[in-house]
C-alpha positions as CSV (number, residue, x, y, z in Angstrom):
1,M,109.5,106.1,110.0
2,R,112.4,106.8,112.3
3,D,112.8,110.5,111.7
4,R,110.0,112.6,113.3
5,I,110.6,115.6,111.1
6,I,110.5,113.7,107.8
7,D,107.5,111.7,109.1
8,A,105.6,115.0,109.7
9,Y,106.4,116.2,106.2
10,L,105.3,112.9,104.8
11,R,102.0,113.0,106.7
12,D,101.4,116.6,105.4
13,F,102.2,115.5,101.9
14,V,99.9,112.5,102.1
15,A,97.0,114.6,103.4
16,E,97.5,117.4,100.8
17,F,97.5,114.9,97.9
18,G,94.9,112.5,99.2
19,L,97.3,109.5,99.4
20,A,95.9,108.1,102.7
21,D,95.1,104.7,101.2
22,M,98.7,104.3,99.9
23,E,101.3,102.2,101.7
24,Q,103.7,104.4,103.6
25,T,106.7,103.2,101.6
26,K,105.0,104.0,98.3
27,A,103.8,107.4,99.6
28,F,107.4,108.2,100.7
29,E,108.6,107.4,97.2
30,H,106.1,109.9,95.8
31,F,107.1,112.4,98.4
32,V,110.8,112.1,97.5
33,N,110.1,112.4,93.8
34,Y,107.9,115.5,94.4
35,C,110.7,117.1,96.5
36,V,113.2,116.6,93.7
37,I,111.0,117.5,90.8
38,S,109.4,120.5,92.4
39,R,112.8,122.2,92.5
40,H,113.2,121.9,88.7
41,R,109.7,123.0,87.5
42,L,109.7,125.1,84.3
43,D,107.5,127.7,85.9
44,S,109.7,128.2,88.9
45,S,111.4,131.6,89.4
46,E,114.9,130.2,89.8
């Protein structure tokens, strides 16, 4: 990954959700989806 900040977020995400065996591109796909969906959860306070 070219961006060090996004790479750090991705590494944290992979560690938190136990995705170490997943290809980086697939893990990034999951990360992006998580970022989008987590803003629209029904239980969020917004």
